[in-house]
C-alpha positions in Angstrom: -14.3 5.7 -32.4 -14.8 4.1 -29.0 -13.1 0.8 -28.1 -15.5 -2.1 -27.7 -15.7 -3.6 -24.2 -13.9 -6.9 -23.9 -16.5 -9.7 -23.3 -16.3 -12.0 -20.2 -18.2 -14.8 -21.9 -16.6 -18.2 -21.5 -13.9 -16.9 -19.2 -12.9 -18.0 -15.7 -13.7 -14.5 -14.6 -17.3 -15.0 -15.8 -17.5 -18.1 -13.7 -15.9 -16.3 -10.7 -18.4 -13.5 -11.0 -21.4 -15.9 -11.1 -19.9 -17.8 -8.1 -19.4 -14.5 -6.2 -23.0 -13.3 -7.0 -24.4 -16.6 -5.7 -22.2 -16.5 -2.6 -23.2 -12.9 -1.8 -26.9 -13.7 -2.4 -26.6 -16.7 0.0 -24.8 -14.7 2.6 -27.5 -12.0 2.5 -30.3 -14.5 3.3 -28.1 -16.3 5.9 -27.4 -13.1 7.7 -31.1 -12.1 7.7 -31.9 -15.5 9.3 -29.0 -15.0 11.8 -30.3 -11.5 12.7 -33.7 -12.9 13.5 -32.1 -15.5 15.8 -30.0 -12.8 17.6 -33.3 -10.9 18.1 -34.9 -14.0 19.6 -32.0 -14.3 22.0 -32.1 -10.6 23.0 -28.7 -9.8 21.3 -30.0 -6.7 19.6 -26.5 -5.3 18.8 -25.7 -8.6 17.1 -29.0 -8.4 15.2 -28.0 -5.0 14.0 -24.5 -6.3 13.0 -26.1 -9.1 10.9 -28.6 -6.8 9.3 -26.0 -4.3 8.4 -23.7 -7.0 7.0 -26.6 -8.5 5.1 -27.2 -5.2 3.4 -23.5 -5.0 2.4 -23.7 -8.5 1.0 -26.8 -7.6 -1.1 -24.9 -4.6 -2.6 -21.9 -6.8 -3.3 -24.2 -9.3 -5.1 -25.4 -6.4 -7.3 -21.8 -5.3 -8.1 -21.0 -8.8 -9.4 -24.3 -9.2 -11.1 -23.9 -6.0 -13.1 -20.6 -7.3 -14.6 -22.4 -10.4 -16.1 -23.6 -10.5 -19.7 -26.5 -12.9 -19.5 -27.0 -16.5 -20.6 -26.3 -19.6 -18.6 -23.1 -20.3 -16.8 -22.2 -23.6 -15.2 -20.3 -23.1 -12.0 -19.1 -25.7 -9.5 -20.1 -24.5 -6.1 -20.2 -26.0 -2.6 -23.2 -24.7 -0.7 -23.3 -24.4 3.0 -26.3 -26.5 3.9 -26.0 -25.5 7.6 -28.7 -24.8 10.1 -29.5 -21.7 12.1 -27.8 -22.2 15.4 -27.6 -20.0 18.5 -26.0 -16.6 18.1 -22.5 -17.7 19.0 -22.6 -20.6 16.5 -24.0 -18.3 13.8 -21.2 -15.8 14.4 -18.6 -18.6 14.1 -20.2 -19.7 10.8 -20.2 -16.1 9.6 -16.5 -15.8 10.4 -15.7 -18.9 8.3 -17.9 -17.8 5.5 -16.4 -14.3 5.3 -12.9 -15.9 5.1 -13.7 -18.6 2.5 -16.5 -17.1 0.4 -15.1 -13.6 0.7 -11.5 -12.9 1.3 -10.0 -16.1 -0.2 -12.4 -16.5 -3.1 -12.2 -12.8 -4.1 -8.5 -12.5 -3.8 -8.0 -15.5 -6.1 -10.7 -14.2 -8.5 -8.9 -10.8 -8.7 -5.7 -12.6 -9.8 -7.6 -14.5 -12.5 -9.3 -11.3 -13.7 -6.0 -9.6 -14.0 -4.5 -12.6 -15.9 -7.5 -12.5 -18.3 -7.3 -8.7 -18.9 -10.2 -7.4 -16.7 -8.5 -4.9 -14.4 -11.8 -3.2 -13.4 -13.3 -6.5 -12.3 -10.1 -7.4 -10.5 -10.2 -4.1 -8.7 -13.8 -4.7 -7.5 -12.9 -8.2 -6.3 -10.0 -6.8 -4.3 -12.1 -4.0 -2.8 -14.9 -6.3 -1.7 -12.3 -8.8 -0.3 -11.2 -6.0 2.0 -14.8 -5.4 3.1 -15.3 -9.1 3.8 -12.1 -9.1 5.9 -13.6 -6.3 8.0 -16.8 -8.2 8.3 -14.9 -11.2 9.6 -13.0 -9.0 12.1 -16.3 -7.6 13.4 -17.9 -11.0 13.7 -14.8 -12.2 15.6 -15.1 -9.3 18.0 -18.8 -9.9 18.7 -18.3 -13.7 19.0 -15.6 -13.0 21.7 -18.1 -10.7 23.5 -21.0 -13.1 23.3 -18.9 -16.1 24.5 -17.1 -14.1 27.1 -20.3 -12.4 28.3 -18.9 -8.9 27.8 -21.3 -7.5 25.3 -22.8 -5.4 28.1 -19.8 -5.4 30.5 -16.5 -3.7 30.2 -13.5 -3.4 32.5 -13.3 0.4 31.9 -15.8 3.2 31.3 -17.2 3.4 27.8 -20.1 5.3 26.3 -23.2 3.2 25.9 -25.8 4.2 23.4 -29.4 3.1 23.3 -30.1 1.7 19.9 -33.8 2.7 20.2 -33.7 6.3 21.3 -30.1 7.3 21.2 -29.7 8.1 24.9 -26.0 7.8 26.0 -24.4 7.1 29.3 -20.9 6.5 30.4 -20.0 3.5 32.6 -18.7 -0.1 32.7 -22.3 -1.3 32.0 -25.3 0.3 30.4 -28.3 1.3 32.5 -30.6 -1.6 33.3 -33.5 0.4 31.8 -33.0 3.3 29.4 -34.0 6.6 31.1 -35.0 7.9 27.6 -37.3 5.1 26.3 -37.6 2.5 29.1 -36.1 -0.3 26.9 -33.9 -2.8 28.8 -30.1 -2.8 28.7 -30.0 -5.4 25.9 -30.9 -2.5 23.5 -27.5 -0.7 24.3 -24.3 -0.9 22.4 -20.9 0.4 23.4 -20.0 3.3 21.0 -17.3 2.1 18.8 -18.1 -1.6 18.8 -18.8 -1.6 15.1 -15.7 0.4 14.3 -12.5 -1.2 13.1 
């Protein structure tokens, strides 16, 4: 006879899962908005960063949602009622959100899940907290490049890749116009900028 799964109903873990689901859903839409702003400003690598991160957040929301058992759950939650700023401001907000709604929230939620006897949920909270920490580090890297005007300038040779056609060229700056597809340099990214 198979053991029955322990219910999360009425636990702090249930509230943490709902809070996490809402936080991830909010982060998803926020990053889509921020990607559109980066596009308007010609920061195509930052647009890609926000879109990729938004996709991650949507999947995180689904992970948390799948642990839920239905019904209504009352959760106290502060909501960022911020505005869409310029790309630098949006990156700064994203850094703060990844730390607070990701790393800190999920690390604490993992401890609660362990205390309440939900090791699988705790493991998922910890794993996603690690991802959120990497998101934060990438946002910090790109904020530094945007503010320091080094997104398309380096002090040593790097490989630049056109995000449209894939053409690559080595140098301190990307080509002004891509030889492969004629897009301007703003469509280039230094290979490795997304790596951590």
